[in-house]
Structures are given as structure tokens and as C-alpha cells.
C-alpha positions as CSV (number, residue, x, y, z in Angstrom):
1,X,0.0,0.0,0.0
2,X,1.4,3.4,-1.0
3,X,1.0,5.9,1.7
4,X,-0.1,9.5,0.9
5,X,2.8,11.9,1.0
6,X,5.5,9.3,0.6
7,X,8.0,9.2,-2.3
8,X,10.9,7.0,-3.2
9,X,14.0,8.7,-4.6
10,X,17.5,7.7,-5.7
11,X,19.7,10.6,-4.5
12,X,22.1,12.4,-6.6
13,X,23.4,15.8,-7.2
14,X,19.9,17.1,-7.5
15,X,19.2,16.5,-3.8
16,X,17.4,13.2,-4.3
17,X,14.6,14.4,-6.6
18,X,15.3,11.9,-9.3
19,X,12.6,9.2,-9.7
20,X,13.3,5.8,-8.0
21,X,13.9,4.2,-11.4
22,X,17.3,6.0,-11.7
23,X,20.5,4.9,-10.1
24,X,21.8,6.5,-7.0
25,X,21.3,6.2,-3.2
26,X,17.7,5.1,-2.5
27,X,15.6,6.8,0.0
28,X,12.0,7.4,0.9
29,X,10.7,10.8,2.2
30,X,7.5,11.9,3.8
31,X,6.2,15.2,2.7
32,X,2.7,16.0,3.9
33,X,1.5,19.3,2.4
34,X,4.7,19.5,0.3
35,X,7.1,20.1,3.1
36,X,9.6,17.2,3.7
37,X,9.5,16.2,7.4
38,X,11.2,12.8,7.3
39,X,13.7,10.7,5.4
40,X,14.8,7.1,5.4
41,X,18.0,6.1,3.6
42,X,18.4,2.5,2.6
43,X,20.9,0.1,1.0
44,X,21.0,-3.6,0.0
45,X,23.2,-6.5,0.9
46,X,23.1,-9.9,-0.7
47,X,22.4,-12.7,1.7
48,X,23.1,-16.2,0.2
49,X,21.9,-18.1,3.2
50,X,18.4,-16.6,3.2
51,X,16.4,-17.6,0.3
52,X,19.5,-18.6,-1.8
53,X,21.2,-21.9,-2.3
54,X,20.1,-23.2,1.1
55,X,16.5,-22.9,0.0
56,X,16.8,-24.4,-3.5
57,X,16.9,-21.1,-5.4
58,X,19.7,-22.2,-7.7
59,X,22.3,-20.3,-5.6
60,X,20.8,-16.9,-6.2
61,X,21.2,-14.7,-3.2
62,X,18.3,-12.6,-2.0
63,X,18.8,-9.1,-0.9
64,X,18.4,-7.8,2.6
65,X,17.5,-4.1,2.7
66,X,19.3,-2.1,5.3
67,X,17.7,1.0,6.8
68,X,20.9,3.0,7.0
69,X,19.7,6.4,8.2
70,X,16.4,7.8,9.5
71,X,15.5,11.4,10.3
72,X,12.2,13.0,11.3
73,X,12.1,16.7,12.2
74,X,11.7,17.1,15.9
75,X,8.4,18.9,15.7
76,X,7.0,16.0,13.7
77,X,8.1,13.1,15.9
78,X,5.6,10.9,17.7
79,X,3.2,11.4,14.8
80,X,3.7,8.2,12.9
81,X,6.1,9.6,10.3
82,X,8.7,6.8,10.8
83,X,6.0,4.2,10.8
84,X,4.8,5.5,7.4
85,X,8.4,5.5,6.0
86,X,9.0,2.0,7.4
87,X,5.7,0.6,6.0
88,X,6.5,2.1,2.6
89,X,10.0,0.7,2.6
90,X,8.8,-2.7,3.8
91,X,6.3,-2.9,0.9
92,X,8.9,-1.8,-1.7
93,X,11.3,-4.5,-0.3
94,X,8.6,-7.2,-0.5
95,X,7.7,-6.2,-4.1
96,X,11.5,-6.3,-5.0
97,X,11.8,-9.9,-3.7
98,X,13.9,-9.0,-0.7
99,X,14.1,-11.4,2.2
100,X,13.7,-8.7,4.8
101,X,14.7,-5.4,6.4
102,X,17.5,-4.7,8.9
103,X,18.8,-1.7,10.8
104,X,21.1,-1.1,13.7
105,X,20.6,1.2,16.6
106,X,22.8,2.5,19.4
107,X,22.7,0.2,22.4
108,X,21.6,3.1,24.7
109,X,18.8,4.3,22.3
110,X,16.0,2.5,24.1
111,X,13.4,4.8,22.6
112,X,14.4,3.7,19.1
113,X,14.4,0.1,20.3
114,X,10.8,0.4,21.5
115,X,9.7,1.9,18.2
116,X,11.3,-0.8,16.1
117,X,9.9,-3.5,18.4
118,X,6.4,-2.0,18.1
119,X,6.7,-2.5,14.3
120,X,7.4,-6.2,14.8
121,X,11.2,-6.0,14.3
122,X,13.3,-8.3,16.5
123,X,17.0,-8.2,17.4
124,X,19.2,-11.3,17.5
125,X,22.5,-9.8,16.3
126,X,25.2,-7.8,18.1
127,X,27.3,-5.3,16.0
128,X,31.0,-5.2,16.6
129,X,33.2,-2.4,15.3
130,X,36.7,-1.1,15.2
131,X,36.4,2.7,14.8
132,X,39.3,4.9,13.8
133,X,37.8,8.2,14.9
134,X,35.9,9.4,18.0
135,X,32.2,10.1,17.4
């Protein structure tokens, strides 16, 4: 189901206004009344052990879509904007044949964890990193 006010873009030098059929960095934006209030950036990663050779699909890997960045303007938070972006992205991923969505969140961001869990997402991975800068 395509939610009103949601658009998919592939970013580029034009600030992401190219239609989704063009190459670039994919994102969805929520723009009720023509003013953009939220963005969700996504990427893809091939996953051979989900829906690929292990499931009789002739070795073809299925993509997992990663939600890489989410931003909702502070004055529009707690109004269902992320839910609309998530639902839109989830539907696009299903239509594209993806085997699912993933994202990561800071360990201490319990508010985000609660939001993701309310959407039916679960966590069974732990992310390890070796950073070269302070952030």
C-alpha cells in the first residue's frame, strides 16, 4: 500500500529528486503538504543463506534491505512519520523480492528500540566495530 505523501528517490546531485527508477542512493521521504518532514535512507546487501542456495533457489542470493539512516524533524516526531516510512520501505522491499529489512541502533537508544519492536522487528545480532575516529 502506497501511503499518501511518501515518495521513493534515488539521491544524486539534484538532492534526491530523481525518480526511483534511476541509479543512486535510494531513500524514501515523507512530505505531507509538500514540506519534507522525514527521510529514510536504505541500502541492500546480498544474503546467500536466506532464500538462496540453502532454499533451492539455484544459488541466487536474496537481498536484505538495510535501513541506514532515519531522520524525522523534531516537531513531527511521535506522529507516525517513521511508521509510514517503514511501512512504505517494507512494501517496496517485498515487491522487489527482498528477504527482509535490517537496521542497527545504538545500544543506549531505548526509545528507538521500543519503536522498532512496536513494528514487529526483532533483534538477535550484536554489532562489533573497530572505529578509527571518535564520534
